[in-house]
N, C-alpha and C positions, 0 to 999 in steps of 0.2 A: 477243445471242447470240454465242458464241465460234465462230470459224470452225472447221470440222471438219478434222482432219488427214486426208490422202489415204487412208490404209488404213481409217480409220473410214467415210469417204464411200463407199468401194468395198465395204466389208462390207455397209453398209446397202443399197447399190444392188443387190448380189448377192441380198439377201433381199427386195427389193421385189418381184420377180416370182413368187417361190413359196418355200415352206419347203425348207431345205437342211440337210444334215448337215455337220459340220466340214470334212471333206476336200473336199466339193463346193463350200463357201465358198472354200476355198483356191484351187481350180481356176477358179472363176468370177471371183474377184478378179485373179488372173493374166490371164485372158482379157480382162477389162474394161480392164485397164491395158496390154494388148498386151505382157505379160511384164515390165513395169517393176517391178510390186510383186508380191513373192513372200513370202507370209507363212509363216514357220515355225509348226508346229503349236502350239508353247507360246505364241507371240505371238498367234496367232489366239484360242485359248481364253482367254487373259488378257483379250483385247479383248472377246470375247462375254461373259465374266463382268461386265466393267465395263458393257457396253451392257444387259445384263439388270438390273443394279443401278440403272442410270439410267432403266429402263423403256422403252427404245427397241426392245429385242428380248426375246423370250420363248421359252423352250423349248416346242416344239410336241409332240414325241412321242419315244419311245425305241424302238429296234429292235435285234435281234440278227441280223446278217448274217454268214454264214460264221464263226459263233462270236465275232464282234467287235461290241461295243456301239456303236450309232450314235445320237446325240442330234440331233435336228431342231430347228432354230430358225426363227422367223418374225419379221417386222418388225411392230411394233405400230402402232396409230393414231398415238401421239405420235412414234414413230420415223419414220413416213411424213412427218408434218408437219416434223420436224426435217431430214430429207433434203430435202424440197421447199424449205424455207427456205435450206438451204446451196446447192442447186442454183441457186435464184434469185440469191443473193449472187454465185456464180461467174459466172453469165450477165451480171450487171451489170458485173463486173470485166472480162469478155471484151469486152463492148460498149464500155466506156471505153478499154481498150487498143487495140481495133480503130480506134476513132475518132481516137485520138491518132496511131497509125501512119499512118492515111490523111492526116491533116493534116501529119504530117512529110513524107510523100511528096510532097504537093501543095506544100509550102513549098520543096522542093528542085528541083521541076520548073521 
């Protein structure tokens, strides 16, 4: 499996908890990344289209709020599996890096 790019990982993470409309995904991704990842609307919707085509995300419902169309998205079961696999990959990478940094510190002591 190819490692996910950070924006993809964060979009799937945002949708892991509940269905969200596009602007809410943008806000959640920014919050999850402590403001490091800010998705322009065009980038988000292109990513969502790709994730829908890959079967990782699916449209949930549409609403009209204050005269504006909102489409809600949700994580699919394959999307949850892909997110879990990438989270596990990242956990293993962190464990390896932490172990090597500890060894480096011990070697210098």
